[in-house]
C-alpha positions in Angstrom: 33.4 24.5 -35.6 30.9 26.0 -37.6 28.5 27.4 -36.5 24.5 26.5 -36.2 21.8 27.8 -37.4 20.3 30.2 -36.3 16.7 29.0 -35.2 13.4 30.9 -35.7 13.3 32.7 -32.9 17.0 34.1 -33.0 15.7 35.4 -36.6 13.5 37.9 -35.1 15.0 40.9 -33.7 14.7 40.9 -29.7 13.0 43.7 -28.1 13.3 46.6 -25.6 11.0 46.9 -22.3 11.9 49.9 -19.8 12.9 48.9 -16.0 13.2 51.8 -13.5 14.9 54.8 -16.4 16.9 51.1 -18.2 17.3 49.2 -21.5 15.9 45.5 -20.5 15.9 43.1 -23.5 13.9 40.5 -24.4 13.0 38.1 -26.8 8.5 36.8 -26.8 7.5 34.3 -29.1 4.0 32.8 -29.2 0.4 35.0 -28.6 -1.8 32.7 -27.4 -1.7 30.4 -23.6 0.1 31.2 -20.7 2.9 32.8 -20.5 6.5 31.4 -19.5 8.9 33.5 -18.2 12.6 32.1 -19.2 15.3 33.8 -17.2 18.6 33.1 -18.1 22.1 32.1 -15.8 25.8 34.2 -15.0 26.9 34.9 -18.0 23.8 34.5 -20.0 21.3 36.1 -22.1 17.8 35.3 -23.8 19.6 33.5 -26.2 20.6 30.3 -24.2 17.1 29.6 -24.9 16.5 30.0 -28.1 16.1 26.3 -28.7 13.2 26.3 -26.0 11.1 29.4 -27.0 10.1 28.2 -30.5 9.4 24.5 -29.5 6.4 26.5 -26.6 5.3 29.1 -29.2 2.3 27.1 -30.3 1.5 26.5 -26.9 2.6 29.5 -24.2 3.5 32.9 -24.6 7.4 33.3 -24.3 9.2 35.2 -23.0 13.0 35.2 -22.6 15.3 38.4 -20.7 18.0 39.8 -20.4 18.4 40.4 -16.6 19.6 43.6 -16.1 23.7 43.6 -16.2 23.6 40.7 -18.4 23.2 40.4 -22.2 21.0 43.1 -24.7 20.1 44.9 -21.0 21.5 47.9 -18.9 24.4 47.3 -16.9 24.6 50.5 -14.6 27.6 51.0 -12.2 26.6 48.3 -8.9 26.3 50.5 -6.0 26.5 53.8 -7.7 23.5 53.3 -9.7 22.0 49.6 -8.4 22.2 47.2 -6.0 23.0 43.5 -8.2 20.9 41.4 -5.2 18.5 38.6 -5.8 16.2 41.1 -4.6 16.8 43.6 -7.2 16.3 40.6 -9.8 13.0 39.1 -8.8 11.2 42.7 -8.6 12.8 43.2 -11.8 11.0 39.7 -13.2 8.1 40.7 -10.8 7.2 43.6 -13.0 8.5 42.9 -15.7 5.7 39.7 -15.4 3.1 42.6 -15.2 4.1 44.9 -17.4 5.3 42.0 -20.6 3.6 39.3 -19.9 0.5 40.9 -18.6 0.0 38.9 -15.7 1.6 35.5 -13.2 3.6 33.4 -15.5 5.2 30.2 -15.5 9.0 31.2 -14.9 11.9 29.1 -16.0 15.0 29.2 -14.4 19.0 28.3 -15.4 21.4 27.9 -12.3 21.8 31.7 -10.5 18.2 31.8 -12.6 16.9 29.9 -10.6 17.3 31.8 -7.1 16.1 34.4 -9.2 13.2 33.8 -10.4 12.3 31.5 -6.6 13.2 34.4 -5.5 10.1 36.8 -7.6 7.6 34.0 -6.4 8.7 34.4 -2.5 8.3 38.0 -2.8 5.4 38.4 -5.1 4.0 35.3 -5.4 0.7 37.1 -7.1 2.9 36.7 -10.5 4.0 33.3 -10.2 1.9 30.3 -11.6 4.9 27.8 -10.7 8.8 27.6 -11.5 10.6 25.1 -12.9 14.3 24.8 -12.0 16.9 23.4 -14.6 20.2 21.9 -12.4 19.6 25.4 -9.6 22.5 27.4 -8.5 23.7 26.0 -4.9 25.4 28.5 -4.3 28.5 26.8 -2.8 30.5 30.2 -2.9 27.7 31.5 0.0 29.5 32.7 3.4 27.0 30.6 5.4 28.1 27.3 3.2 32.0 28.5 3.3 31.7 28.3 6.6 30.8 23.9 6.9 34.0 24.1 4.9 37.4 23.0 6.8 39.1 26.2 6.5 42.0 25.0 4.2 39.4 24.8 1.7 36.4 28.2 2.8 39.4 31.1 3.2 40.8 30.7 -1.0 37.5 32.5 -2.1 37.8 35.8 0.1 41.2 36.4 -0.3 40.0 35.6 -4.6 37.4 38.2 -3.7 39.5 40.9 -2.8 42.3 40.9 -5.3 39.2 40.7 -7.4 37.9 43.7 -6.6 41.1 46.4 -7.3 40.5 47.8 -11.3 43.2 46.6 -13.2 43.7 43.5 -12.1 40.0 43.0 -12.3 39.6 44.4 -15.6 43.0 42.2 -16.6 41.4 39.1 -15.7 38.4 39.5 -17.1 40.7 40.4 -20.8 42.2 37.0 -20.3 38.5 35.3 -20.0 36.5 36.9 -22.4 37.6 35.3 -25.2 36.2 32.3 -27.7 39.4 30.5 -26.5 38.8 30.8 -22.8 34.7 30.7 -23.2 34.9 27.7 -25.1 37.1 26.1 -22.4 34.9 26.6 -19.9 31.1 25.1 -22.1 33.1 22.2 -22.7 33.7 21.5 -19.0 29.8 22.7 -18.3 28.3 20.9 -21.8 28.4 17.1 -22.0 27.5 16.6 -25.0 30.8 18.8 -26.9 28.6 19.5 -30.4 26.3 21.8 -28.2 29.1 24.1 -28.2 28.7 25.6 -31.3 30.4 28.7 -32.9 27.4 30.3 -32.1 26.6 30.0 -28.3 30.3 31.0 -27.9 29.7 34.3 -29.7 26.4 35.1 -28.0 27.9 34.8 -24.2 31.1 36.9 -25.6 29.4 40.0 -27.5 28.1 40.9 -23.5 31.4 41.4 -21.8 32.5 43.8 -24.6 30.3 46.0 -23.4 30.5 49.0 -20.9 30.3 47.6 -17.0 30.9 44.3 -17.8 33.3 43.8 -16.0 32.1 46.1 -12.7 28.8 43.9 -13.0 31.2 40.3 -13.3 32.9 41.3 -10.0 29.7 42.4 -7.9 28.3 39.1 -8.2 31.2 37.2 -8.0 31.7 39.4 -5.0 27.9 38.4 -4.0 28.4 36.0 -1.1 25.0 36.8 1.1 21.4 36.4 0.2 19.3 33.4 -0.3 20.2 30.2 -0.7 17.6 27.8 -2.2 17.1 26.1 0.4 15.9 29.2 2.3 13.3 30.5 -0.8 11.6 26.4 -1.7 9.8 26.9 2.3 8.5 30.0 0.9 7.1 29.0 -2.0 3.3 28.9 -2.5 3.9 27.5 -6.2 4.6 24.3 -7.4 7.8 23.5 -8.9 9.8 21.2 -11.0 13.3 20.6 -10.7 15.4 18.9 -13.8 18.7 17.9 -13.1 21.7 17.6 -15.4 23.1 13.9 -14.1 26.7 15.0 -15.8 26.9 18.7 -14.5 30.2 19.5 -12.5 29.3 22.4 -10.8 26.0 21.7 -9.1 26.6 17.7 -8.0 23.0 16.0 -8.6 23.4 14.5 -5.0 23.2 17.7 -3.4 20.4 19.3 -6.0 18.3 16.0 -5.4 17.9 17.1 -1.5 16.1 20.5 -2.2 13.8 18.0 -3.5 13.0 16.9 -0.7 10.8 20.1 0.0 6.4 19.9 -0.4 6.5 22.7 -2.7 8.6 20.2 -5.4 6.3 18.2 -7.1 8.9 16.6 -8.9 12.5 15.6 -9.4 13.9 14.4 -12.6 17.0 12.9 -13.5 18.3 14.3 -17.3 21.3 10.9 -17.9 23.9 12.1 -19.9 23.3 16.0 -20.1 25.4 18.8 -17.8 24.6 22.6 -16.1 22.4 23.9 -18.7 20.4 21.2 -19.7 17.8 23.8 -22.6 20.7 25.1 -24.2 22.2 20.9 -24.8 19.3 19.3 -24.5 16.8 20.4 -25.8 14.5 17.6 -27.5 14.8 16.5 -23.8 13.8 19.1 -21.8 11.0 21.1 -24.1 8.3 18.1 -23.9 9.3 18.0 -19.8 8.4 21.4 -20.1 5.4 22.1 -21.9 3.4 18.7 -20.2 4.1 20.1 -16.9 2.5 23.6 -17.9 -0.2 23.0 -19.6 -1.0 20.5 -16.6 -0.6 23.0 -14.3 -2.6 25.9 -16.7 -5.6 23.1 -16.8 -6.1 23.2 -13.1 -6.0 27.3 -13.1 
């Protein structure tokens, strides 16, 4: 498969912002309108929004950030230098809104990025004009989620977490995982449209995996079975929320996702037929108009 042609957002070099002394990578597009901050999922980076920034840039000031530990951002040592928690990422997002975006922003997330933006909006309500959740991570490996499962389904994950905390095992496992063949295989599971799994996408996800500290961040996150669940954060949101969900997501079942629509903050739940876990990349022609219309409508109320 040949690499897809880069979009206009990938033609411009990303920028760097210093947060607590750590370099944070981000991409920006657009010079007018409401601020919109995009936050990627686990193992991804700002490039996962490369098909969305140009579409919204005519009407919005768009920023896509690499969370600390991912993409082109710093990967400091877990526990020794930083705690990889949603509280940490929420603080990062809030500070980014104030210092780079210049104030409140619409926060858009995919997968674990949804939990991160909700944490930011709950802890720092002044920075969130609204949140848009695309296939929110349900955190099914969370301690509280596993406690609801039969014992024979719940005991495997803690054992795997302990094993992967052995350094040589985690390094070997990560080396086997961080290959073009394996990454492509995983993406073909997550995406419903195989043509969206391009060489460009595979290479984009693999590049940060070669950085110093990437293995340690990977182990820290897969060992993180605490913190908030989406249903903990949604009741505390003081801004409106929109949820989009690819109906064919193999990791985050839409039937469970629909339960999140029952919270008062959620204005609308929109299923995206025939789409998998990363709608913004797989079906931007469906996602972009929805994002833009909702942001414009909410901005008109401001």
